[in-house]
C-alpha positions as CSV (number, residue, x, y, z in Angstrom):
1,M,-27.5,29.2,-14.6
2,Q,-30.3,31.8,-15.2
3,T,-29.5,35.4,-14.3
4,N,-31.7,38.4,-13.8
5,F,-29.3,41.4,-13.9
6,T,-30.8,44.6,-15.0
7,D,-29.4,46.6,-18.0
8,K,-28.2,49.2,-15.5
9,Q,-26.4,46.6,-13.4
10,L,-24.7,45.2,-16.6
11,Q,-23.2,48.6,-17.3
12,N,-20.8,47.7,-14.5
13,S,-17.9,45.9,-16.0
14,D,-17.5,43.4,-13.1
15,N,-21.2,42.6,-13.1
16,K,-21.1,42.1,-16.9
17,S,-18.1,39.7,-16.6
18,S,-19.6,37.8,-13.6
19,E,-23.0,37.4,-15.4
20,K,-21.3,35.6,-18.3
21,I,-19.6,33.3,-15.9
22,F,-22.8,32.5,-13.9
23,K,-24.5,31.6,-17.2
24,K,-21.8,29.0,-17.9
25,C,-22.5,27.1,-14.6
26,V,-24.7,24.0,-15.2
27,H,-25.1,23.1,-11.5
28,C,-23.4,19.7,-12.0
29,G,-21.5,19.9,-8.7
30,M,-18.3,18.3,-10.1
31,C,-16.4,21.2,-8.5
32,N,-17.5,20.1,-5.0
33,A,-15.7,16.7,-5.6
34,T,-12.3,18.4,-5.7
35,C,-13.0,21.4,-3.3
36,P,-10.8,21.1,-0.2
37,T,-13.2,23.1,2.1
38,Y,-16.3,21.2,0.9
39,G,-14.4,17.9,1.6
40,I,-13.6,19.0,5.1
41,L,-16.8,20.8,6.1
42,G,-19.4,19.0,3.9
43,D,-21.6,22.1,3.6
44,E,-22.9,23.0,0.1
45,L,-22.2,26.7,0.8
46,D,-18.6,25.8,1.5
47,G,-18.1,24.5,-2.1
48,P,-17.7,26.5,-5.3
49,R,-21.3,25.8,-6.5
50,G,-22.8,27.1,-3.3
51,R,-20.5,30.1,-3.2
52,I,-21.5,31.0,-6.8
53,Y,-25.2,31.0,-5.7
54,L,-24.3,33.3,-2.7
55,I,-22.3,35.7,-4.8
56,Q,-24.9,35.8,-7.6
57,D,-27.7,36.5,-5.2
58,M,-25.7,39.2,-3.4
59,L,-24.7,41.0,-6.7
60,Q,-28.0,40.6,-8.6
61,N,-30.2,41.7,-5.7
62,E,-27.6,44.3,-4.5
63,K,-27.8,42.9,-1.0
64,K,-25.8,44.0,2.0
65,P,-23.7,40.9,2.7
66,S,-24.7,39.0,5.9
67,S,-22.2,37.6,8.3
68,K,-23.2,34.1,7.1
69,V,-22.5,34.8,3.5
70,V,-19.2,36.5,4.4
71,K,-18.2,33.4,6.5
72,H,-18.7,31.1,3.5
73,I,-16.9,33.3,1.0
74,D,-14.0,33.9,3.5
75,R,-13.6,30.1,3.8
76,C,-12.7,29.8,0.1
77,L,-9.0,29.1,-0.4
78,S,-8.8,30.4,-3.9
79,C,-7.0,27.2,-4.8
80,Y,-8.9,27.0,-8.1
81,S,-9.1,23.2,-8.0
82,C,-12.7,23.7,-9.1
83,M,-11.6,25.4,-12.3
84,T,-9.4,22.4,-13.2
85,T,-12.4,20.1,-12.6
86,C,-15.2,22.1,-14.2
87,P,-16.4,20.7,-17.5
88,A,-18.2,23.9,-18.4
89,G,-15.1,26.2,-18.1
90,V,-16.5,28.4,-15.3
91,N,-13.9,31.0,-14.3
92,Y,-14.5,30.8,-10.6
93,M,-11.4,32.9,-9.9
94,H,-13.0,36.0,-11.3
95,V,-16.3,35.4,-9.5
96,I,-14.7,34.9,-6.1
97,D,-12.5,38.0,-6.6
98,H,-15.6,40.0,-7.5
99,G,-17.5,38.7,-4.5
100,R,-14.6,39.7,-2.1
101,K,-14.4,43.1,-3.6
102,Y,-18.2,43.6,-3.1
103,I,-18.0,42.4,0.5
104,E,-15.1,44.7,1.2
105,K,-17.1,47.7,0.0
106,N,-20.5,46.8,1.6
107,Y,-19.8,44.9,4.8
108,E,-18.4,46.1,8.1
109,R,-16.4,43.4,9.7
110,P,-16.1,43.0,13.5
111,F,-13.3,45.1,15.0
112,F,-10.7,42.3,15.4
113,E,-11.2,41.0,11.9
114,R,-10.7,44.5,10.5
115,L,-7.6,44.9,12.6
116,Q,-6.2,41.6,11.6
117,R,-6.7,42.1,7.9
118,N,-5.4,45.6,7.9
119,F,-2.4,44.3,9.9
120,L,-1.6,41.7,7.2
121,S,-2.1,44.2,4.4
122,V,0.4,46.6,5.9
123,V,3.0,44.4,7.7
124,L,3.5,41.6,5.1
125,L,4.2,44.2,2.4
126,N,6.7,46.3,4.3
127,M,9.8,44.4,5.4
128,S,10.8,46.9,8.0
129,Y,7.5,46.5,9.7
130,F,7.7,42.7,9.2
131,K,11.1,42.4,10.9
132,F,10.0,44.7,13.7
133,M,7.0,42.5,14.3
134,S,9.2,39.4,14.3
135,F,11.3,41.1,17.0
136,L,8.1,41.8,19.1
137,V,7.1,38.2,18.6
138,K,10.3,37.0,20.3
139,L,9.6,39.3,23.2
140,S,6.1,38.1,23.6
141,L,6.9,34.3,23.6
142,P,7.0,34.1,27.5
143,F,3.5,35.6,27.6
144,K,2.1,33.5,24.7
145,F,-0.1,31.4,27.0
146,I,-2.3,34.4,27.9
147,L,-2.8,35.7,24.4
148,P,-6.0,35.0,22.3
149,K,-5.9,31.9,20.1
150,K,-5.9,33.9,16.9
151,I,-2.9,35.9,18.0
152,K,-1.1,32.7,19.0
153,N,-1.7,31.3,15.5
154,M,-0.1,34.4,14.0
155,I,2.9,34.2,16.3
156,D,3.4,30.5,15.3
157,L,3.7,31.5,11.7
158,M,6.1,34.4,12.2
159,P,9.8,33.7,11.6
160,S,12.1,33.9,14.7
161,S,15.1,34.8,12.6
162,F,16.1,35.8,9.1
163,P,18.8,33.9,7.1
164,K,21.9,35.5,5.9
165,K,21.9,36.8,2.3
166,N,24.8,35.6,0.2
167,F,24.7,38.5,-2.2
168,K,23.1,41.9,-2.5
169,I,20.2,42.2,-4.9
170,K,21.0,44.7,-7.6
171,E,19.3,46.0,-10.7
172,I,21.2,43.9,-13.4
173,F,22.8,40.5,-13.0
174,K,24.9,39.8,-16.1
175,N,25.0,36.4,-17.7
176,K,28.1,34.3,-17.0
177,T,28.5,33.0,-20.5
178,K,30.3,34.4,-23.5
179,K,27.0,35.0,-25.3
180,R,23.8,36.3,-23.9
181,I,20.9,34.2,-25.1
182,A,18.0,36.0,-23.3
183,R,17.1,38.9,-21.0
184,V,14.4,38.5,-18.3
185,I,12.9,40.5,-15.5
186,L,12.6,38.7,-12.1
187,L,10.0,39.4,-9.4
188,T,11.7,38.7,-6.1
189,G,8.6,38.6,-3.9
190,C,7.8,40.4,-0.7
191,V,8.2,38.1,2.3
192,Q,10.2,35.5,0.2
193,K,13.2,37.8,-0.3
194,E,13.6,38.1,3.5
195,I,12.7,34.7,4.9
196,S,14.1,32.6,2.0
197,P,16.6,34.8,0.0
198,Q,18.3,31.6,-1.3
199,I,15.4,31.1,-3.7
200,N,16.1,34.3,-5.5
201,E,19.8,33.7,-5.3
202,S,19.4,30.2,-6.8
203,T,17.2,31.6,-9.6
204,I,19.7,34.3,-10.5
205,R,22.7,32.0,-10.4
206,L,21.0,29.3,-12.6
207,L,19.8,31.8,-15.2
208,N,23.1,33.6,-15.4
209,R,24.9,30.3,-15.7
210,H,22.8,29.5,-18.8
211,G,23.3,32.8,-20.6
212,V,20.3,34.7,-19.3
213,E,20.7,38.3,-18.0
214,V,18.4,39.1,-15.1
215,I,16.8,42.5,-14.5
216,I,15.3,43.5,-11.1
217,P,13.8,47.0,-11.4
218,K,14.3,49.0,-8.2
219,N,10.8,50.5,-7.7
220,I,8.8,47.2,-8.1
221,R,6.3,46.6,-5.3
222,C,4.2,43.7,-4.2
223,C,2.5,41.9,-7.2
224,G,-0.8,43.0,-5.6
225,S,-2.2,39.5,-4.9
226,L,-2.4,39.9,-1.1
227,N,-4.6,42.9,-1.1
228,H,-6.4,41.6,-4.2
229,H,-7.5,38.5,-2.4
230,L,-8.5,40.5,0.7
231,G,-10.9,42.4,-1.5
232,K,-8.8,45.6,-1.0
233,E,-9.1,46.8,-4.6
234,H,-7.8,50.3,-4.0
235,E,-4.6,49.2,-2.3
236,A,-4.1,46.4,-4.8
237,N,-4.4,48.7,-7.8
238,K,-1.6,50.9,-6.5
239,D,0.8,48.0,-6.7
240,F,-0.7,46.7,-10.0
241,I,-0.4,50.1,-11.7
242,N,3.1,50.8,-10.4
243,N,4.4,47.4,-11.6
244,I,2.7,47.4,-14.9
245,N,4.1,50.8,-15.8
246,T,7.6,49.9,-14.6
247,W,7.8,46.6,-16.4
248,Y,6.3,48.0,-19.5
249,D,8.8,50.8,-19.6
250,E,11.6,48.2,-19.4
251,Y,9.9,46.2,-22.1
252,K,9.7,49.2,-24.4
253,K,13.5,49.6,-24.1
254,G,13.8,46.2,-25.9
255,N,15.3,42.8,-25.3
256,I,12.9,41.6,-22.6
257,D,12.1,38.0,-23.3
258,A,10.0,37.3,-20.2
259,I,8.9,38.4,-16.8
260,L,9.6,35.6,-14.3
261,S,8.0,34.7,-11.0
262,N,9.5,32.1,-8.7
263,T,6.4,32.5,-6.4
264,S,3.5,30.8,-8.1
265,G,0.8,32.9,-6.2
266,C,2.4,36.1,-7.6
267,G,2.6,34.6,-11.1
268,T,-1.1,33.7,-11.1
269,T,-2.1,37.3,-10.3
270,M,0.4,38.8,-12.8
271,K,-1.0,36.6,-15.6
272,D,-4.4,38.1,-14.7
273,Y,-3.4,41.8,-15.0
274,G,-4.8,41.8,-18.6
275,F,-8.2,40.8,-17.3
276,I,-8.2,43.2,-14.3
277,F,-7.5,46.2,-16.5
278,R,-9.5,45.1,-19.5
279,D,-11.6,48.2,-19.5
280,N,-8.9,50.7,-18.5
281,K,-8.1,52.7,-21.7
282,D,-4.7,53.8,-20.3
283,L,-3.5,50.5,-19.0
284,K,-5.2,47.7,-20.9
285,V,-2.6,47.4,-23.6
286,K,0.3,47.5,-21.1
287,A,-1.4,45.1,-18.7
288,K,-2.2,42.6,-21.5
289,K,1.5,42.6,-22.6
290,I,2.8,42.1,-19.0
291,S,0.4,39.2,-18.6
292,E,1.6,37.7,-21.9
293,L,5.3,38.1,-20.8
294,T,4.8,36.5,-17.4
295,K,6.1,33.0,-16.9
296,D,6.7,30.9,-13.8
297,V,10.4,30.2,-13.6
298,S,10.0,26.5,-14.1
299,E,7.8,27.1,-17.1
300,Y,10.5,29.3,-18.6
301,L,13.3,26.9,-17.9
302,D,11.5,23.9,-19.3
303,E,10.5,25.6,-22.5
304,N,13.5,27.8,-23.2
305,L,16.7,26.4,-21.7
306,N,18.7,23.2,-22.0
307,L,19.9,22.8,-18.4
308,K,23.5,21.5,-18.0
309,I,22.8,18.9,-15.4
310,K,25.6,17.5,-13.3
311,R,25.1,14.0,-11.8
312,K,25.4,13.4,-8.1
313,T,26.7,10.3,-6.5
314,K,23.5,9.7,-4.5
315,N,20.0,9.3,-5.9
316,Y,17.0,10.7,-4.1
317,K,13.3,10.2,-3.8
318,I,11.6,13.5,-4.4
319,A,8.0,14.3,-3.6
320,Y,6.9,17.1,-5.9
321,H,4.1,19.2,-4.3
322,S,2.4,21.2,-7.0
323,A,1.2,24.4,-5.5
324,C,-2.5,25.2,-6.2
325,S,-1.6,28.5,-7.8
326,M,0.8,26.7,-10.1
327,Q,-1.3,23.7,-11.2
328,H,-4.8,25.2,-11.0
329,G,-4.1,29.0,-11.3
330,Q,-1.4,29.0,-14.0
331,K,-2.0,25.5,-15.4
332,V,1.7,24.7,-15.0
333,H,2.1,21.2,-13.8
334,S,4.3,19.0,-16.1
335,Q,7.1,21.5,-16.6
336,P,8.6,21.4,-13.1
337,I,8.2,17.6,-13.1
338,N,10.1,17.4,-16.4
339,L,12.9,19.5,-14.9
340,L,13.1,17.4,-11.7
341,K,13.3,14.2,-13.8
342,K,16.3,15.6,-15.7
343,T,18.3,15.3,-12.4
344,K,17.8,11.4,-12.7
345,N,16.2,11.3,-9.3
346,E,12.9,9.5,-8.6
347,V,10.0,11.9,-8.7
348,L,7.1,10.6,-6.6
349,E,3.5,11.4,-7.0
350,I,1.8,12.6,-3.8
351,P,-1.7,11.0,-3.3
352,E,-4.5,13.6,-3.7
353,G,-1.8,16.0,-5.0
354,H,-4.5,18.3,-6.4
355,L,-5.6,19.3,-2.9
356,C,-4.4,22.4,-1.1
357,C,-1.9,22.3,1.8
358,G,-3.8,25.1,3.6
359,S,-1.3,28.0,3.0
360,A,-3.2,29.9,0.4
361,G,-1.6,33.3,0.9
362,T,-2.9,34.6,4.3
363,Y,-5.5,31.8,4.6
364,N,-3.5,29.9,7.3
365,I,-3.6,33.0,9.4
366,L,-7.2,34.0,8.8
367,Q,-8.7,30.4,8.8
368,P,-6.2,28.5,11.0
369,E,-8.5,25.6,12.0
370,I,-9.3,24.6,8.4
371,A,-5.7,25.3,7.3
372,K,-4.5,22.9,10.0
373,K,-6.7,20.1,8.8
374,L,-5.6,20.6,5.2
375,L,-2.0,20.6,6.4
376,N,-2.4,17.4,8.3
377,N,-4.0,15.7,5.3
378,K,-1.2,17.0,3.0
379,V,1.6,15.9,5.3
380,G,-0.1,12.5,5.9
381,N,-0.2,11.9,2.1
382,I,3.5,13.0,1.7
383,E,4.7,10.8,4.5
384,K,3.0,7.8,3.1
385,I,5.3,7.7,0.1
386,K,8.5,8.2,2.3
387,P,10.5,10.8,0.2
388,D,13.9,12.0,1.0
389,F,12.7,15.5,0.6
390,I,9.9,17.6,-0.9
391,S,10.2,20.0,-3.8
392,T,7.7,22.8,-4.6
393,G,7.4,26.2,-6.4
394,N,5.8,28.4,-3.8
395,I,7.2,30.0,-0.6
396,G,3.8,29.8,1.1
397,C,3.6,26.0,0.6
398,I,7.2,25.7,1.9
399,T,6.4,27.6,5.0
400,Q,3.1,25.8,5.6
401,I,4.4,22.2,5.0
402,S,7.6,22.7,7.0
403,N,5.4,23.4,10.0
404,G,3.9,19.9,9.8
405,T,6.7,17.5,9.0
406,Q,10.4,16.9,9.6
407,I,10.9,16.0,5.9
408,P,13.1,18.7,4.3
409,I,11.3,20.9,1.8
410,L,12.8,23.3,-0.7
411,H,12.0,25.3,-3.8
412,T,12.5,23.4,-7.1
413,I,14.8,26.1,-8.3
414,E,17.2,25.5,-5.4
415,L,17.6,21.9,-6.4
416,L,18.1,22.7,-10.1
417,D,20.7,25.3,-9.2
418,W,22.6,22.7,-7.2
419,Y,22.4,20.2,-10.1
420,T,23.7,22.8,-12.5
421,G,26.8,23.8,-10.5
422,G,25.4,25.8,-7.6
423,P,25.9,25.1,-3.9
424,K,24.1,22.3,-2.1
425,P,20.9,23.7,-0.5
426,E,21.2,24.2,3.2
427,V,18.1,22.2,4.0
428,L,19.6,19.1,2.2
429,K,22.9,19.2,4.1
430,R,21.5,17.0,6.8
431,I,20.4,14.1,4.5
């Protein structure tokens, strides 16, 4: 793609990076073939190629974003399926992030949109606020019918209760073996640690059982992805910088083999820290090291541990849903499947498994109509293969898919914990 950025514009690091990406695009349109929103809406501007045109035009001509442009950019899921498909290696992730950042700085959204996005930015990252809002949701249920549609959609996605935690999260979880074979840091997630604490508990138990010591530094905050994808650069950077410095200090003490994420959306952003701070003289070395150390938990288990699998009397049919942030964002696909196959159960391939379920961070809240269509498509494809349950590696996908089917769904790590000596996952006790 031809570009016409001025020398002055290219002094800006983001412009310089995006220009290189624009030049790689050869207009082939293969990205549209695997884009979920293009498949549903059929509009060129709702596919990656069209959005690249819009972002280039906006940046190159320093245009104030129009409501039409913002609408098409907002409709992007950031599933990154296009990046898996693209034969030219276009890094669409960095382009769409740049476009969102530009929009946030140069476009004034309508009042309700601003309110909604600010609400998500604050409430989802503060568990005290989150639990309080859950309480208010309970109180509002009798009056739900009079509320605006967008408020109703948000209410539907809020948890009505929070599960009991089986043990208190502390800073160090010692290995349960005679010899420690590794030492890792675990990111426990924001919402995940409250609505599905069993995921972190399963992760810690499994790692400890196989000789891995788990560190959870006290002052770690959100990975930054939520604000990052909302275009809120300033807010995201606060979390980025805090986490990078904290983890790097732990790394400098020695004996840190990896930083693990059991939430694939978080892991995708963490692996991008090095790029985000590429021009920051104070942080670029630290950020690069943190990105290099970051692994999805399934990636780490498959590549570093020999799991001690215990056979069960019953064999199951498992539908593995590969989260977009896992397969397209992190390029981790075969590893969790390899782990599931070690349980000697039948792992089923979901038709159109490369397509998003519609969760996509806060997408199912901000774009509920499109998200619902994607959910229905995903559930329809899952139910076709008649699995006993669904396994995936992302809390957002678990929440989204569970709203569309009665088939039990759980995190892959919960299943592996059970098959290596842990308790049977609660969600599987009814099958």
